[in-house]
matplotlib code that plots the C-alpha trace (Angstrom):
import matplotlib.pyplot as plt

x = [-12.1, -11.4, -8.1, -7.1, -7.8, -5.9, -2.8, -3.0, -3.1, -0.1, -2.3, -1.8, -4.7, -5.6, -4.4, -1.1, -0.8, -1.1, 2.0, 4.2, 7.1, 7.4, 10.2, 8.1, 5.1, 7.3, 8.8, 5.3, 4.4, 7.7, 7.0, 3.6, 5.4, 7.6, 10.8, 12.7, 10.0, 9.7, 13.4, 13.3, 10.4, 12.2, 15.4, 13.6, 11.7, 14.9, 16.3, 13.4, 13.9, 17.6, 17.1, 14.5, 16.8, 18.6, 19.9, 21.0, 19.1, 16.5, 17.5, 14.6, 12.1, 14.0, 13.7, 9.9, 9.6, 11.5, 9.2, 6.1, 6.9, 8.1, 4.9, 2.8, 4.6, 4.5, 0.7, 0.0, 1.9, 0.1, -3.3, -2.4, -1.5, -4.8, -6.7, -4.8, -4.5, -6.5, -4.5, -1.2, -2.2, -2.4, 1.1, 4.3, 6.3, 3.7, 2.1, 4.5, 3.5, 2.0, -1.6, -1.7, 0.2, -2.0, 0.8, -1.3, -5.1, -6.8, -8.2, -4.8, -3.4, -6.3, -6.0, -2.2, -2.4, -5.1, -3.2, 0.0, -1.6, -3.9, -1.3, 1.3, -1.0, -1.8, 1.9, 2.9, 0.1, 1.2, 5.0, 5.5, 2.7, -0.8, 0.1, 2.6, -0.1, -2.6, -0.2, 0.3, -3.4, -3.8, -0.9, -2.6, -6.1, -4.9, -2.8, -5.4, -8.6, -7.6, -4.4, -5.0, -8.6, -7.8, -5.0, -7.5, -9.5, -7.2, -3.6, -3.9, -3.6, 0.1, -0.5, -2.7, -0.1, 2.7, 1.0, 1.2, 4.5, 6.1, 5.0, 7.9, 10.4, 7.5, 6.5, 10.0, 10.1, 6.8, 8.0, 10.6, 9.0, 5.4, 4.2, 4.2, 6.9, 8.0, 11.2, 9.2, 7.1, 10.3, 11.4, 7.9, 8.2, 11.5, 10.1, 6.9, 8.6, 11.2, 8.4, 7.3, 10.4, 10.9, 7.4, 7.1, 10.3, 8.8, 5.5, 7.4, 9.4, 6.3, 3.7, 2.7, 2.1, 0.1, -2.0, -2.7, -4.1, -6.0, -3.9, -4.1, -0.5, 0.5, 2.7, -0.3, -2.8, -0.2, 2.0, 4.2, 5.5, 5.5, 3.6, 5.4, 8.8, 7.7, 6.6, 9.7, 11.9, 9.4, 9.3, 13.1, 13.7, 11.3, 13.0, 16.4, 15.6, 13.3, 16.2, 18.2, 15.7, 17.0, 20.0, 17.9, 15.6, 18.7, 18.0, 21.3, 24.5, 26.3, 28.2, 24.8, 23.8, 26.7, 26.1, 22.4, 23.2, 25.6, 23.2, 20.2, 22.1, 23.1, 19.5, 18.3, 20.9, 19.4, 15.8, 16.6, 18.1, 15.1, 12.8, 14.7, 15.2, 12.1, 13.5, 13.1, 16.9, 16.9, 13.9, 15.8, 18.9, 16.6, 15.1, 18.6, 19.6, 16.5, 17.2, 20.8, 19.9, 17.4, 19.5, 22.6, 20.7, 19.2, 22.4, 24.3, 21.5, 21.8, 25.7, 25.8, 23.0]
y = [5.9, 7.5, 9.0, 5.5, 4.0, 6.7, 6.2, 2.5, 2.9, 5.3, 8.1, 11.7, 13.9, 17.0, 19.3, 17.4, 17.7, 21.5, 21.5, 19.9, 22.1, 23.4, 20.9, 18.0, 19.0, 19.4, 16.0, 14.5, 16.0, 14.7, 11.2, 11.2, 11.5, 8.3, 10.0, 6.8, 5.5, 8.9, 9.0, 5.6, 6.7, 9.9, 8.0, 5.5, 8.3, 10.2, 7.0, 6.8, 10.5, 10.1, 7.0, 8.7, 11.7, 10.8, 14.3, 15.6, 16.4, 19.1, 20.2, 22.5, 19.8, 17.4, 19.8, 20.2, 16.4, 15.9, 18.5, 17.0, 13.3, 14.2, 15.9, 13.1, 10.3, 12.2, 12.9, 9.2, 8.1, 10.5, 9.5, 5.8, 6.4, 8.3, 5.4, 2.8, 4.7, 2.1, -0.8, 1.0, 1.3, -2.5, -3.2, -2.8, -1.5, 1.3, 2.1, 5.1, 6.8, 10.3, 9.3, 6.3, 8.3, 11.4, 13.7, 14.5, 14.5, 12.6, 15.9, 17.4, 14.4, 14.2, 17.9, 17.6, 14.5, 15.8, 19.1, 17.3, 14.8, 17.1, 19.9, 17.5, 16.4, 20.0, 20.9, 18.1, 19.0, 22.6, 22.2, 18.9, 17.3, 15.9, 12.2, 12.4, 14.0, 11.3, 8.6, 10.3, 10.4, 6.7, 5.9, 7.7, 6.3, 2.7, 2.7, 4.4, 3.0, -0.5, -1.6, -0.1, -1.3, -4.8, -5.4, -6.6, -8.6, -10.7, -11.7, -10.5, -6.9, -7.3, -7.8, -4.7, -2.7, -3.7, -1.6, 1.8, 0.7, 0.2, 3.5, 5.8, 5.0, 5.0, 8.4, 9.6, 8.3, 9.9, 13.2, 13.4, 11.6, 12.6, 9.1, 5.5, 3.5, -0.1, 1.1, 2.8, -0.4, -2.4, -0.2, -0.6, -4.4, -4.5, -2.6, -4.5, -7.9, -6.7, -5.7, -9.3, -10.7, -7.4, -7.1, -10.9, -10.6, -7.7, -9.7, -12.7, -10.6, -8.9, -11.6, -11.5, -7.8, -8.1, -10.9, -8.8, -6.1, -8.4, -7.7, -10.7, -10.9, -14.3, -15.4, -14.6, -16.9, -19.5, -19.7, -22.6, -20.4, -22.9, -20.7, -17.6, -19.3, -20.4, -16.9, -15.3, -17.6, -17.4, -13.7, -13.3, -15.9, -13.9, -10.7, -11.9, -12.1, -9.0, -7.0, -7.7, -6.2, -2.6, -3.7, -5.4, -2.4, -0.1, 1.8, 0.7, -1.0, -4.3, -3.4, -3.0, -6.4, -8.2, -6.3, -7.1, -10.8, -10.6, -8.6, -10.9, -14.0, -12.5, -11.5, -15.0, -16.5, -14.7, -15.5, -19.2, -19.1, -17.3, -19.8, -22.9, -21.8, -19.7, -17.8, -14.1, -13.8, -15.0, -12.8, -9.8, -10.7, -10.9, -7.5, -6.0, -7.6, -6.2, -2.6, -2.9, -4.6, -2.1, 1.2, -0.6, -1.9, 1.4, 3.3, 0.9, 1.2, 5.0, 5.1, 2.7, 4.6]
z = [49.0, 45.6, 47.0, 48.2, 44.8, 43.0, 45.3, 44.9, 41.1, 41.3, 39.9, 40.7, 41.9, 39.9, 42.7, 42.7, 39.0, 39.3, 41.5, 38.8, 37.8, 34.2, 33.5, 34.9, 32.7, 29.7, 30.4, 30.5, 27.1, 25.7, 27.1, 25.3, 22.0, 22.5, 21.4, 20.6, 18.3, 16.6, 16.1, 14.3, 12.2, 11.2, 10.4, 8.1, 6.5, 5.8, 4.2, 1.8, 1.0, 0.3, -1.8, -4.0, -4.5, -7.7, -8.4, -5.0, -1.9, -1.7, 1.8, 2.4, 1.4, 3.7, 6.7, 6.0, 5.9, 9.1, 10.9, 9.4, 10.2, 13.7, 14.4, 12.9, 14.7, 18.0, 17.5, 16.8, 19.8, 22.0, 20.8, 21.1, 24.8, 25.2, 23.8, 25.8, 29.1, 31.0, 29.6, 30.3, 34.0, 34.2, 32.8, 34.7, 31.8, 31.0, 34.4, 34.8, 31.6, 32.0, 31.7, 34.1, 36.7, 36.2, 35.3, 32.3, 32.1, 29.3, 28.0, 27.8, 26.0, 23.5, 22.6, 22.3, 20.2, 17.8, 17.4, 16.5, 14.1, 12.3, 12.2, 10.8, 7.9, 7.1, 7.3, 4.9, 2.5, 2.4, 2.3, 0.5, -1.6, -1.4, -1.8, 1.1, 3.3, 2.2, 3.2, 6.5, 7.1, 6.1, 8.5, 11.4, 10.7, 10.3, 13.4, 15.6, 14.2, 13.2, 15.0, 18.4, 19.0, 17.5, 20.1, 22.6, 20.1, 17.9, 17.4, 13.8, 15.1, 14.6, 10.9, 10.7, 12.7, 10.3, 7.5, 9.2, 10.7, 7.3, 5.9, 6.8, 4.0, 1.5, 2.7, 2.4, -1.2, -2.2, -0.7, -3.4, -6.4, -5.8, -6.8, -5.8, -7.5, -7.2, -5.5, -2.7, -2.2, -1.9, 1.0, 2.5, 2.2, 4.0, 7.0, 6.9, 7.3, 9.8, 12.3, 12.9, 14.5, 16.3, 17.8, 18.5, 20.5, 22.5, 22.9, 24.3, 26.7, 28.1, 27.6, 31.3, 31.1, 27.9, 29.5, 32.5, 30.2, 28.0, 24.9, 22.6, 21.4, 20.0, 23.0, 25.3, 23.5, 22.7, 25.8, 24.7, 21.9, 19.0, 16.5, 17.8, 17.1, 13.6, 12.7, 14.0, 11.8, 8.8, 8.6, 9.1, 6.3, 4.0, 4.9, 3.7, -0.1, 0.1, 1.6, -1.6, -3.9, -3.6, -5.6, -8.2, -8.7, -8.8, -5.6, -4.1, -5.2, -4.9, -1.8, -0.1, -1.6, 0.1, 3.3, 3.3, 3.0, 6.0, 8.1, 7.1, 8.1, 11.4, 12.1, 11.1, 13.5, 16.5, 15.3, 15.2, 18.6, 20.0, 18.3, 19.6, 23.2, 23.7, 26.7, 27.7, 27.4, 23.8, 23.0, 24.4, 22.2, 19.2, 20.0, 20.3, 17.0, 15.3, 16.4, 15.2, 11.9, 10.6, 10.9, 9.6, 6.6, 5.7, 6.3, 4.0, 1.4, 1.5, 1.5, -1.5, -3.3]

ax = plt.figure().add_subplot(projection="3d")
ax.plot(x, y, z, "-o")
ax.set_aspect("equal")
plt.show()
């Protein structure tokens, strides 16, 4: 009976797991780290580092930061999947992850995630500075101990999740300056606001999946999408003036200022379309717009630094 349930759940038996090739096992470990998310985290962290470097880049420090943040993001992603393994098994878009399929045991994932996360914090503490390590620890704790468990309890989990999600450029800034400045908080605010239209678009696209797993995203508890649409537009409107602040606090120049206006208006256009039409197609277009907008914005900010 247990074997039938495991097969039905697409879960691999322990003896089947032992037959995985080295490349398949390696792939499972890599999948636990969510490489695409880690890549975006590293990019925005590098942006904060570059913007804080007024007198040229300290390349060795940058390499240490990339290593530390890569490990930290990978560890948090792994622990997040360990915590949500039962929920992931219920959703179509996540059921093929290493834990729901049994390619990786929960014990393996837990050890791997803890090693990466704790190792990253120690690494950053040793090679960069204490405040950067503290911000990394706060990021991990708030994501795993607040955001993750709140996802099945309240739609406000998105707000809590936006705090650790906005940390990367601030971490990059502190890695150079060793202190929290208004300029670093401006970078934090940009990423904080950007996350709402981005994640609400994802939540709209996969609302049936989230409902199946009991995750209380806004489009799940409010299926008609009225409040979701309002929040998408509201946060995108708020993002536009905030995205101009790097010029005003002299982090970036006037070329960036003009580019930020153009990018912000384009992002707002797709937000309004998604809000008015409330279709999965428009949500997908908004998601694509968000993942184009953010790297372009930070790239322009750094280039015009």
